[in-house]
N, C-alpha and C positions, 0 to 999 in steps of 0.2 A: 624459657618454658613455652611449650606449644600452646598457642592461643586457640581455644576451641571456638571462639566467636569469629565469624566472617563479616567484615565490614560491608556496609551497604552504601552504594552511591546513587544519587538521584539522577535519572536519565530522562531526557525529553523536555526538561525545563527550559523555557525560553529566557535566557539571561540577558537578551538584548532586544526588548520589545521596541516598536516604533515610538518615536518621540511624540509628545503631546504639544500641539501648537495652539491649544486653547480655543480652537474654532469648534463650532457646533456642527460637525459634519459626521457622516456615517462612519468614517474611519476612526473617529474618536468615541463612538458609542460603545458602551459595555455590552459584551455578548457572553453569556455564561458558558454556553456549549463550545463556542469556537475559541474563546479567549481565556476566561478564567479556569474552566474545568480542564480543558486539554493541555493548557500551557502551565498550569500550576496545580490544580486539584489532582489530576490523574497521576503525574509523577510522584507527588508527595504521598498519595494513597499507596502506590506500588512500593515506595521506599519503606513506609511504615509497616506494611504487611510483611516485607522481607525482613525488617528488623525483628518483628515478632517471631517469625520462623527461625531466624538464626539464633535469637536469644534462647528459644526453647531447645534447639539442637545443642547449643553451648552448655546449658545447664544439664542436659542429658549426659554429658561427658564428664560430669563430676565423679570423683572416685566413689564407687559403690552404688551409683544411681540405678544401674542395671545389673541383674544377677542372672547368668545363663548357665544351664546345665550342659556339660559335654561328656559324652560316653565313648567317643572315638577320637582319633587323632585330629587335632585342629591347629590351624595357623592363624594367629592373631593378626588382624588387619589394622593398618594405620591409614587414615585417622579414625575409622569407624568404630573400633573397639576401645577407644580411649576411655579410661575411667571405669570399665566394666569389671565386675567380679565374676570369675568362672568357677563353678562347682564341678569338679572333675572326678569321674569314677572309672574303674577298669584300668587295665594295663595300657596306659595312654601316654602319648607324647604331645605336648603343647609347644609349638614353635613360635618364637617371637619374631616380629617384623624387623627389617633392617633398621639400625639405629638412625641412619640418615632419613629414612621415611618417617619414623616416629617423631624424631626431634626431641630435644631436652624437655623433660617434664611430661612424658606420656605415661601416666600411671595405669597399671592394671593389677588385679588381685587374682591369684590362682590358688585354689584350695583343694586338697585331696580329701574328699568326703566319702571315698569308697574304702575297699579293703585291699586293693592292689597298689602297685608302685606307679606313681606318675612322674614322668620325666619332663623337664622344661629345658628346651634347647634354644641356643642362640641362632640367629640367622647366619648361615654359612660358617665362617670362622670367628664370628663375634662371640665375646665372652660374657659370662654371667658370674659376677663376684670372682673373676679371675679364672673360671672354669668354662669349658665348652658347653657343659650342661649341669643341671642341678636335679637331684633325685628327691622327690617328696614322698616319704612313707605315709601310710594312712594316718590321718589326724593332723598332718602338717600343712601349712599354707605359706604363701609369700606375697608380699607387696613389692612390685618391681617397677623401675622406671629407668630410662636411658640417662647416661651421664657422659657426654662428649662422644666417646667411641665405643662404650660398652654398657651393659646393663648392670644395674646395682639393685640387689634385692634384700629385703628384710624377711628372714624366715622365722616363723613363730609357730607355737603349738595351737592347734585348733580345738583339740578335745583331749584333756589329760587322761580320760578314761581309756583311750585307745593306745596309750603307751604301756610298755612293760612295767608292771608293778615291782618295785624293788623293796623287799621286806624279808627279814630273816635270812634264810638260805635259799631264796627264790630264784636266783640267777643260775642259768645252766652254762656249760662250757661252750655252747654254740652261740650264746648271746653276743651281740656286737654293739658297740657304742660309736656314734659318729663323731669324728674329730676333724679339725682343720689342719692340714699340713701345708703351710704357705699358700692358703687359699684353695687347696685341693682337698675335697672331702674324702676321708678314709675311715676305715673301721678298725677298732681295736677289740681284742677278744678278752672276755672274762673267763678265768679259769677257776672253777668252783673250789678246788682244793689247794690253791696256791700256785707255785711255779709249775710250769709244764714239765712232765717227766719225759725226756727224750727216749727214743728206742735204745735199748742196751746194745752196745757194740760188742759182738762176740766173734766175728769172723775176721773182718779186716783189722788191721793194726793202725797204721798211720791215718791221720784224719786232718782235714782242713776245715775249720769252722766257717760257716756262712752267717750273714746277718739274720737269716730266719731262725738260727739256732741260739740266738741270744735269750737271756732270761729263762734258761732251762737247766734241768738237772741231767747230767750225762754220766752214764755208768760204763766203765770199761771192764770187760770180763774176758781176759785172755792171759795165757801163761807167758807170752812174750811181751817185752816192753814196746811201747808205741810212741810215735812222735805226733803230737797234736799241735797244729799251727794256728796262730792268730795273725793274719796278715793285715796290711794297710786297708782301711776302709771297712773293716768288719767291726760292728758295734759302734755305739755312740755313748758319750758320757752318761753315766748312771746305769748302763747295762751291766748285767752280772752273769757269771757262769758258776755252777756248782758241779764239781767232778768227783766221782767216787771210784776208787780202785777196788774192783770186786774179786780179783784173782791175783795170781802171783806177778803178773806183768804190770809194770808201773807206767804211768803217763808222764812223758817228757814234754814240757811246754816249750814251744818255740814261737818267737815273735815274727819270724820271717822279716818283713820290713817294718813291723811295728815294734814297740818297746814293751818288754815285760819286766816288771820289778818284783823281786821276792827277797825276803830277808835271809832265808837259809839256802834255798836252791829251787830248781824248777822241776823236780820230780815228785810224784806222790811217793810217800815213804814205804808203806807196806800195804798188804791186803787190808781192806776196809778203811784206808786213809781217805779223808775228805778234805778237799781244798776249795776255796772260793776266790773267784777273780772278779775284780771291779774295774770297769772302764772309767778312769778318772779324768781323762782328757782324750781328744781325738788321737787314736792310734797309740794310746798309753794305757797299759793294764798293770794292776798290782794284785798279786796273789797272796792269800793268807791260808793258814791251816797246817795240816800234817805234811810238811814238805821235807825233801832231802836234797842234798847236793848232787847225788848220783844214785 
């Protein structure tokens, strides 16, 4: 841990005074100004005063001793900003010092007390909780300190009143929730009415699904049959697909390089048939519902 206290050395002290031969001569007489004060008193006085100054500076770097307001971009300095709390407002970026300059145990607190987004960036390519930067929405704050080669931060809520209230049917389709994907902050969407209804396919026939189309309802409305592919890498276990045949043309499921299991067949049977696909393992799908063999 970075030690905020700077040690003080006594300088100017005469560690090798002349020997005392027990004679009553001028050389052996005590002289306050020339001998005691300058050779002992002044160096000790200077050292004690430096100890007082350094002790005050060290305690000033305790976490939370100093609280500063920042309204524009700011780069935290090492060692001067050690232990400070920063109240940040506005669309602002706070940049951390290099880990090597801060040293282990350099704590600071960063709190978004405004209504805009605050970004906390690592120095150059250095990471924060495994990411190059951390976003703090209004009402969130973090305590952060270096650990060997990166920054480690604890993110917590500063004011619950600034978070979206979840009650009844209060969430909208545009609301987002922050989740961690192997240390990378991502957002997931809330759909107020359940699964997302994908746009109805009416012109094109053949279709290849993408990962962005998982967990949706897909309606095919065409007189001709269509080939709909699920290739390797599309979907993860627990993803689902709901497919509705809205016209005379059926949907023919193809796994491409993935595996599709179905008890009867891989075609929707007739108009208004509904089938449901579940991704049960990586690149393995099982479909249920109103299916036919051709």
